[in-house]
N, C-alpha and C positions, 0 to 999 in steps of 0.2 A: 356179211359184215366185214368191213375193211379195218385196218389197224387204227386209222384216224377215228372211226366211229367207236371202236373199243376204248381208245384212250379217252375220248370225250365222255363216254359212259362211266369210266372209272373216276374221272375227275368229278362228275356230278355225284357219284356215289360217295366219294370221300367228303365232298362238301356237305352232302346231306347228313352224314353221320358226325360232322364237325371235326374232322381230322385234318390238321395242317399237313401239307405235303409239298414236294417239289418234283417235277418231271426232270429226270437226269438222263445220262447216257447219250445215245445217238440223237434223240430229239432235241436235247439242249444244245449239243454241238452243232446240229444242222440249223438251229435258229440263228446262231452266230456266224455260220459259214455257208456250206454248200450242201445240197441234198445228196443223200446216198440211200441205197436200199437197206432195209432192215426188216426183221420179222418179229422184233420184240420192242417193248417199251418198259422203262424202269422208273419206278417212283421211290422216293424216300418219304416215310411218314414220321411225324414228330413225336410219336408215342409208341410204347411197346404193346399196349393193349389196343389192337386195331379194331376190334369188334367184327371179327371174321364172319360170324353167322349173319349179323345184320347186313354187312356189306355184300355178302354172297346173295342174300335175299333181294337186296336192291338191284344188283346187277342182273339177276335173272338167270334162266336156265341155259342161255347161250354161253355163259361163262362157267367153266369148270374150275372151281376154286379149291386148291389143295389146302385144307385147313391145317396140315402139319407144317410147322416151321422147319425150314432147312437152314444150313449155315453155308454162307458163300465165302470161300476162302480168300478170294482176291480182295474183296472189300471188307472182310472180317465182320460181317453183319448177318443177322438172321433175316429170313425173307419168307414170304408166301409166293407161290406161283399160281398164275391163272391162265388156263388154256381157253382160247376162244374156239368153241366147238365148230368143226367143219372148215377151219382155216389153219394155216401154218403159224398163226400168230399167237404170241404169249406175252403176258405182262408179269413183271416181277415187282413185288412191293417189299422194299427193304426197310428195316427199322433204323431209326437214327441212333448212332452209337455215341458213346461218351468221349470218343477221340476228339481232341481239340480242333483239328481241321474239319471234321464232320460237323461239329457244333457251329463253327464259324461259317461254313458255307450255307448251313440251314438258316442261320440268323441273317445272313446277307442276301438271301434269295430275293428275287424281284418278280413282280407280277407283269405279265405280258399278255397280248392277245394271240392265241394260236387256235386254228380251226374255229374262229369266231367265238372263242370262250376265253375268259380270264383264266390264266394258268400261271402257277408259280414255277420258276426255273432258277438254277444257280446263276450267279454273275458269270461273265465271260472268263474272268481270271480263275474262278473256282472250277469252271469246266476244264480249263487247261490243266490245273494242278491235279484234279481228280483223274483225268485221262493219263497224265504222266505217272500217277500212282498205279493205275491198272496196267499200263505198259504192254498191252497186246498190240499186234500189228495194226488192227483197225483203229485202236486208240491213238497210236502214233500218227496215222493218217489224219484222223480227226483233229489232233493238236495242230498239225501243220496247216490244215485248212482254216481252223479258227484263228491261228496267229496271222496267217496271210490276209484274212478278211478284216481283222480288227487291230492290226499292229499299231496304228496311229492313236488308238483310243485306250490301249491297255494301261492299267495301273502297274507299272514296272516295279515299283517299290513293294507292293503287295505280293506280286509274283515272286520276286527275289526273296522276300522274307519267308514265305511258305516253302519255296524250293530249298532254302537253306535249312530250315527246321526239319524238313522231311528227307534230307539228303538227295534232293532232286536237282541240284544246281547244274550238274553236267548235262542231265537230260533236258533241262530247260534251255541251256545254251545251245545244244544241238538242234532242238526244235525251233529255236528263235532265229537261227542262222538263215539269212535269206537264201532261197533256193534259186539257182540259175537253170531254168528249164531249157535255155537255148543251147547249153553245152551238150555235146553229144558225141 
C-alpha cells in the first residue's frame, strides 16, 4: 500500500462515519505548489469524538490505529496516529481546536479533486499561515513554494490580517519577498 492509497482509504473512512475533515500539511501545500517527498499525511477533523473504534474497523488490519490521544505541541492539538503496516507511512488525525485561526481555516476549507476523490483542504492562504505558525525548515520551504506558485491569486488582505493577529508579519514579509535564484 502506498501513501496515496492510505490517504484515500482514510478519506473514505471519515466520510463513511460522517466526520468533517480537511487534509492539511504537505499534501495541501503540494496541491498549491510543487511535489515533494513525504512519509506522512495529516488531517484535521471537526469534532473531538472521532469514533476511533469504528474508524479503525473500517480501515482494516493494514492500519494500526493508536487509540490513545497524544498532544502535539507545535499545533497545540490532540491527535491519533495511524501506522500503515509494512510501510514507512503514517497518518495523523488532529482534532479541531477552539483557536480562532483553526476555526477560520476549517470554515474556509474547500473541496478539490485529489487522487480521483473529492477531498477537503484548506485555502491557499490558510496553508501559508499554518505553515508560518509551524515554522519548521520544511514548512518555510513549503511556504516559499506556495507563494511562488500562487502569488498573483493570493488574498493579501486576509494574509496580512492573520499575520498581524498571530504576530507573523515579519515571517510573512520574509516569505513573500521575491527570491532571485540567479544570484550566486
